[in-house]
N, C-alpha and C positions, 0 to 999 in steps of 0.2 A: 499148404498143398505144395508138393514138390514141382519144380519147374523141369520141363523136358526140353532138351536141345533140339533144334530143327534137324531133320535128316531126310534123305531121299533114297530111293532104290530104283533100279531099272532092270529090265530083263537083258539077257545077253544077246538077243537077236538083233540083227540089222537087216535092212532090205537088200535088194539087188542093186548093183551099180546103175545109176540113172534115176532111181526112185527118190522122190522128195515127199516131205510131209510137214504139216504145221500143226502144233498142239497149242491150245490156248485155254486159259482158265482165269477165273476171278473169284475173290472172296471178300465179304464185308462183315463187319461186326456191329453190334448195337452201339458201341462207343465211338463209331464213325471211323475206326481203323479200316483200311482198304488195301487190297493187293490185286493187281492185274498183270498177267504174264502171257507172253506169246513166245513160242519156241520153234522156229523153222529149222529143218535139217535135210540134207541130201546125202545119198550114198555115192561115193566116188571110188575108183580103183587106183590105189596108190601101192601097187605091187599086190596088196591084198585089199579087199573091200573095206572101206572105213566110212563111218557116218560122221560128217562134218556139220556142225550146227552152231546155233547161237541161242541166246535167250535175252529178251528185253523185259524188264520189270519196272512197274510204277507202283509205289505204295505210299500209304499215309499211316503214320503212327504217332499218337499224341499230338495231332495237329500239324506235324511236320511231314512234308512230302519228300520222297527220295526216289531216285532212278538208279538202275544198275543194268549193266550189259555183260553178258558172258559169252565167251567162245569156247567150244568144246569139241572133242573128237572121241569116237568109240569104235572099237573093232572087236570081232568075235574070234576068240582063241579056240574054243571047243564048241562046234555047232551042235545045238540041241537036237536037230533033226537026224543026226547020225549017232547020238549017244544018249544015255539015260539022263544026262544033265548037260547044261551049257555053261560056258565061262566066257566072259567078255572083259575087256579092260577099257576104262574111259578116264579122261582127264580134261581139265579146262581151267580157265582163269576168269575172274570176275572183277570188274571195275565199277565202283559205286560213287554216286554223287548225292549229296543232301543239300536241299535248298535252304538258304538262310531266310529268316523271317524278313518280311518286306521292310520293316523299320528297325534298323540296327541302332543300338545305343553305343556310342563310342566315348571313351574317356577323353578328357581335354588333351592328353598327351598324344592321342592318335589323330587329332584334328589337325 
């Protein structure tokens, strides 16, 4: 079976300056893999309205837990309410951390 790379999509709309929202979701699998995400964002006026937000994720895969944090920004270039289509641009950066197993085995040269 072919593997599919993770991807995401978002609409081009953002709220009005001063509006905030929080989106959260979780998923679990029969093999005990797990993912929980919360993503707060607020719209601010930086010359033009921009949505500034973040994302916190906690996940478990093959018994190893990991955490990641993302900061991101999005702005609307072509508003959909005035045109047949909308266009926005967004960007961000993610930092991830993976927990080590509780009992590490070190070689004699590391001790």
